[in-house]
C-alpha positions as CSV (number, residue, x, y, z in Angstrom):
1,M,-24.3,95.5,-39.1
2,K,-24.7,91.8,-39.2
3,K,-27.3,90.2,-36.9
4,I,-26.1,87.7,-34.3
5,F,-29.4,86.0,-33.5
6,T,-30.4,85.0,-36.9
7,K,-33.2,82.6,-37.6
8,E,-30.8,79.7,-37.8
9,V,-29.2,80.5,-34.5
10,I,-32.6,80.9,-32.8
11,I,-33.8,77.6,-34.2
12,G,-30.6,75.9,-33.0
13,L,-30.9,77.4,-29.5
14,V,-34.6,76.4,-29.3
15,T,-33.6,72.9,-30.4
16,I,-30.9,72.6,-27.8
17,V,-33.2,73.9,-25.0
18,S,-35.9,71.5,-26.1
19,L,-33.6,68.6,-26.1
20,F,-32.3,69.5,-22.6
21,V,-35.9,69.9,-21.3
22,L,-36.8,66.6,-22.9
23,Y,-33.7,64.8,-21.4
24,S,-34.4,66.4,-18.0
25,G,-38.1,65.4,-18.2
26,V,-37.3,61.8,-19.1
27,N,-34.8,61.5,-16.3
28,Y,-37.2,63.1,-13.9
29,L,-39.8,60.6,-14.8
30,K,-37.2,57.9,-14.1
31,G,-36.5,59.5,-10.7
32,I,-33.2,61.1,-11.8
33,N,-32.5,64.7,-11.0
34,I,-29.7,65.8,-13.3
35,L,-29.4,69.1,-11.4
36,K,-28.7,67.4,-8.1
37,P,-25.1,66.2,-7.5
38,T,-24.8,62.5,-6.8
39,N,-22.1,59.9,-5.9
40,H,-21.8,56.7,-7.9
41,Y,-21.1,53.2,-6.4
42,Y,-21.0,49.8,-7.9
43,V,-22.6,46.6,-6.5
44,L,-21.7,43.0,-7.5
45,M,-24.8,40.8,-7.7
46,Q,-25.5,37.2,-8.6
47,N,-29.1,37.7,-9.5
48,V,-30.9,40.9,-10.3
49,S,-34.4,39.4,-10.9
50,E,-37.0,42.2,-11.4
51,L,-34.5,44.9,-10.7
52,Q,-34.6,47.7,-13.3
53,T,-32.9,50.9,-14.1
54,S,-34.3,53.8,-12.0
55,S,-35.3,51.3,-9.2
56,P,-35.0,53.0,-5.9
57,V,-32.3,52.6,-3.3
58,Y,-33.2,52.8,0.4
59,V,-31.4,53.1,3.7
60,D,-33.6,52.3,6.8
61,G,-36.7,52.8,4.6
62,F,-35.6,56.2,3.3
63,R,-34.9,56.7,-0.4
64,V,-31.3,57.9,-0.9
65,G,-30.8,57.1,-4.6
66,I,-31.6,55.1,-7.7
67,V,-30.2,52.4,-9.9
68,N,-28.4,54.0,-12.9
69,A,-27.3,51.0,-14.9
70,I,-27.1,47.2,-14.9
71,E,-24.4,45.4,-16.8
72,Y,-23.6,41.8,-17.2
73,Q,-19.9,40.8,-17.3
74,F,-19.6,38.1,-19.9
75,N,-15.9,37.5,-19.4
76,N,-16.1,37.2,-15.6
77,P,-16.1,33.5,-14.5
78,N,-17.1,34.4,-10.9
79,P,-20.8,33.9,-9.8
80,E,-21.1,37.6,-9.0
81,N,-20.8,38.8,-12.6
82,I,-23.5,41.4,-12.7
83,I,-22.6,45.0,-11.9
84,V,-25.3,47.4,-10.7
85,Q,-24.4,51.1,-10.8
86,I,-26.2,53.1,-8.1
87,S,-26.4,56.9,-7.7
88,L,-26.7,58.1,-4.1
89,D,-27.3,61.5,-2.6
90,K,-24.1,63.7,-2.4
91,Q,-24.3,63.7,1.4
92,M,-24.8,59.9,1.6
93,K,-21.6,58.1,2.8
94,I,-21.2,54.3,3.0
95,Q,-19.2,52.7,5.8
96,T,-16.8,49.9,5.0
97,G,-18.3,46.5,5.6
98,S,-21.7,47.6,4.4
99,Y,-23.6,45.7,1.7
100,A,-26.5,46.1,-0.6
101,E,-29.5,43.7,-0.5
102,L,-31.9,43.2,-3.4
103,K,-35.5,42.9,-2.2
104,S,-38.8,42.5,-3.9
105,G,-42.1,44.0,-2.9
106,L,-45.6,42.8,-3.8
107,T,-46.6,46.1,-5.4
108,S,-43.4,48.2,-5.6
109,G,-41.3,45.7,-7.5
110,A,-37.6,45.1,-6.8
111,Y,-35.4,47.7,-5.0
112,M,-32.0,48.0,-3.4
113,N,-31.6,48.2,0.3
114,L,-28.3,49.4,1.8
115,I,-27.4,47.7,5.1
116,L,-24.9,50.1,6.7
117,N,-22.1,49.0,9.0
118,K,-22.6,51.6,11.7
119,Y,-19.9,50.3,14.0
120,V,-16.9,51.6,12.0
121,S,-15.7,55.1,11.2
122,S,-14.1,54.4,7.8
123,Y,-16.0,55.0,4.5
124,H,-15.9,53.7,0.9
125,Q,-14.5,56.0,-1.7
126,I,-16.8,57.2,-4.5
127,G,-16.8,54.6,-7.2
128,D,-15.9,51.7,-4.9
129,T,-17.5,48.3,-5.3
130,I,-19.9,47.1,-2.6
131,T,-20.9,43.5,-1.9
132,G,-24.4,42.6,-2.9
133,K,-26.8,40.0,-1.7
134,T,-30.2,38.8,-3.0
135,E,-33.1,38.1,-0.6
136,I,-35.2,35.1,-1.4
137,G,-38.3,36.4,-3.2
138,L,-41.9,35.5,-2.4
139,M,-42.2,33.1,-5.4
140,D,-38.8,31.5,-4.5
141,K,-40.0,31.0,-1.0
142,V,-43.1,29.4,-2.3
143,S,-41.2,27.1,-4.6
144,Q,-38.5,26.2,-2.1
145,E,-40.5,25.9,1.1
146,L,-44.2,25.7,0.5
147,L,-44.3,23.4,-2.5
148,P,-42.4,20.5,-0.9
149,Q,-44.8,20.7,2.1
150,V,-47.8,20.7,-0.3
151,E,-46.4,17.6,-2.1
152,N,-46.2,15.8,1.3
153,I,-49.7,16.9,2.2
154,L,-51.4,15.8,-1.1
155,P,-51.4,12.0,-0.3
156,R,-52.9,12.7,3.1
157,L,-55.4,15.1,1.6
158,D,-56.4,12.4,-0.9
159,S,-57.0,9.9,1.9
160,I,-58.9,12.5,3.9
161,L,-61.2,13.3,0.9
162,L,-61.8,9.6,0.4
163,G,-62.8,9.2,4.1
164,I,-65.1,12.2,3.8
165,Q,-66.7,10.7,0.7
166,V,-67.3,7.4,2.5
167,L,-68.7,9.3,5.4
168,V,-71.0,11.4,3.2
169,N,-72.3,8.2,1.4
170,H,-72.9,6.3,4.6
171,P,-76.7,5.7,5.3
172,A,-76.2,6.5,9.0
173,L,-75.6,10.1,7.9
174,T,-78.9,10.3,6.2
175,Q,-80.6,8.9,9.3
176,S,-78.8,11.4,11.4
177,L,-80.0,14.2,9.2
178,D,-83.5,12.9,9.5
179,H,-83.2,12.8,13.2
180,I,-81.8,16.3,13.2
181,E,-84.8,17.5,11.2
182,S,-87.2,15.8,13.5
183,T,-85.4,17.2,16.5
184,T,-85.5,20.7,14.9
185,S,-89.2,20.3,14.3
186,N,-89.7,19.3,18.0
187,L,-87.6,22.2,19.1
188,Q,-89.7,24.5,17.0
189,K,-92.9,23.1,18.5
190,S,-91.4,23.4,22.1
191,S,-90.4,27.0,21.3
192,K,-93.9,27.8,20.2
193,E,-95.3,26.3,23.4
194,L,-92.8,28.1,25.5
195,N,-93.8,31.4,23.8
196,N,-97.4,30.7,24.6
197,L,-96.5,29.9,28.2
198,L,-94.5,33.1,28.5
199,A,-97.3,35.1,26.9
200,N,-100.2,33.6,28.9
201,D,-99.2,31.8,32.1
202,V,-96.1,33.7,33.2
203,P,-97.9,37.1,33.6
204,E,-100.5,35.3,35.9
205,I,-97.7,33.6,37.8
206,V,-95.9,36.9,38.2
207,S,-99.1,38.5,39.4
208,N,-99.6,35.8,42.0
209,L,-96.0,36.2,43.1
210,N,-96.6,39.9,43.5
211,K,-99.6,39.2,45.6
212,I,-97.7,36.7,47.8
213,S,-95.0,39.2,48.2
214,S,-97.4,41.8,49.3
215,D,-99.1,39.4,51.7
216,F,-95.7,38.4,53.1
217,A,-94.9,42.1,53.6
218,V,-98.1,42.4,55.6
219,V,-97.2,39.4,57.7
220,S,-93.7,40.7,58.1
221,N,-95.1,44.0,59.4
222,N,-97.4,42.2,61.8
223,M,-94.5,40.1,63.1
224,K,-92.6,43.3,63.7
225,S,-95.4,44.5,65.9
226,L,-95.3,41.4,68.1
227,D,-93.5,41.4,71.4
228,F,-91.1,38.6,70.9
229,Q,-89.3,39.2,74.1
230,R,-92.5,38.8,76.1
231,T,-93.3,35.6,74.2
232,L,-89.9,34.2,74.8
233,D,-90.2,35.0,78.5
234,N,-93.5,33.1,78.7
235,V,-91.9,30.2,76.9
236,D,-89.1,30.2,79.4
237,K,-91.6,30.2,82.3
238,V,-93.5,27.2,80.7
239,L,-90.3,25.3,80.3
240,A,-89.3,26.1,83.9
241,N,-92.7,24.8,85.1
242,M,-92.4,21.6,83.0
243,D,-88.9,21.1,84.5
244,K,-90.4,21.4,88.1
245,V,-93.2,18.9,87.2
246,T,-90.6,16.5,85.8
247,Q,-88.5,16.8,88.9
248,Q,-91.6,16.1,91.1
249,L,-92.4,13.0,89.0
250,N,-88.9,11.7,89.4
251,N,-88.9,12.5,93.1
252,P,-90.0,9.3,95.0
253,D,-91.0,11.4,98.1
254,S,-93.7,13.4,96.3
255,S,-97.2,12.2,95.8
256,L,-96.8,11.9,92.0
257,G,-93.5,10.3,92.5
258,L,-95.0,7.7,94.8
259,L,-97.8,7.0,92.3
260,L,-95.3,6.6,89.5
261,N,-92.4,4.9,91.4
262,D,-94.1,2.8,94.2
263,R,-94.0,-0.9,93.1
264,S,-96.4,-2.0,95.8
265,L,-99.0,0.5,94.8
266,Y,-98.7,-0.7,91.2
267,D,-99.1,-4.3,92.3
268,N,-102.2,-3.5,94.5
269,L,-103.8,-1.6,91.6
270,D,-103.1,-4.5,89.3
271,S,-104.5,-7.0,91.8
272,T,-107.6,-4.8,92.3
273,A,-108.2,-4.6,88.6
274,K,-107.8,-8.3,88.3
275,N,-110.2,-9.0,91.1
276,A,-112.7,-6.6,89.6
277,A,-112.4,-8.4,86.3
278,D,-113.0,-11.8,88.0
279,L,-116.0,-10.3,89.8
280,L,-117.6,-9.0,86.6
281,K,-117.0,-12.3,85.0
282,D,-118.7,-14.2,87.9
283,V,-121.6,-11.8,87.9
284,K,-122.2,-12.5,84.2
285,E,-121.9,-16.2,84.7
286,N,-123.9,-16.6,88.0
287,P,-126.2,-13.6,88.3
288,K,-128.5,-15.5,90.7
289,N,-125.9,-15.6,93.3
290,Y,-126.0,-11.8,93.5
291,V,-129.5,-10.8,92.5
292,H,-132.6,-12.3,94.2
293,F,-136.2,-11.7,92.9
294,S,-139.1,-12.3,95.2
295,I,-142.7,-11.8,93.9
296,F,-144.3,-12.3,97.2
């Protein structure tokens, strides 16, 4: 009986299986799962900078497929002459009016991002062509937006640097630095003196304040023991008596009132004082008229 699995057949089968495993492994490394069914769509692009085969395709940040192929249409005169074939998950459906946008990441490279039109209920058929757009990359933004602004700033920056150079070379700056150094030295000296003050005098001051506080507490306790109401009553009595004396002095019918308010009494006292002064003067000038000495 002739053998079916000869050496040649076994070698052929092993070769076929090895090629299949190799093909599957290469596609797996590219992100393609040949065992998983997919739907193919086409995207027309003007620019596919940094986009590569096996680049991911996202919807709302979720990976739904990869880029299968990128072809350039040499005979197409339209600007959108690059066809990008994408493979999406079998369950992924694309609404009409949706479009694919090419984006670039700083670390992940270029990728496709599907912007779905969620306001319609009709869908593209498998193999349809979808509109593609290219987002301005980071370097393009730098060259288109930042570089012109930098060019406008450069002349001003040159004048600013020239002004800074003039300012740095000005002798007043050197004097100011010397003054700052002197001020810093004085501050250091003042700080040292303040530290000495805090270390030596402040504790003594705090001790004195504590002593004053304790003495004040003693005085406060003594004041609490005083009968303020009795003292206030005595003050009221003294004020009442002073009020009575004042009324008597102002009353012309009282003795004190007559002494203070009687004009004739004042005139008599004034006349008496004047006569007494004249008498004393005459006694000094003519003592013989008042004193007589007789020996015998």
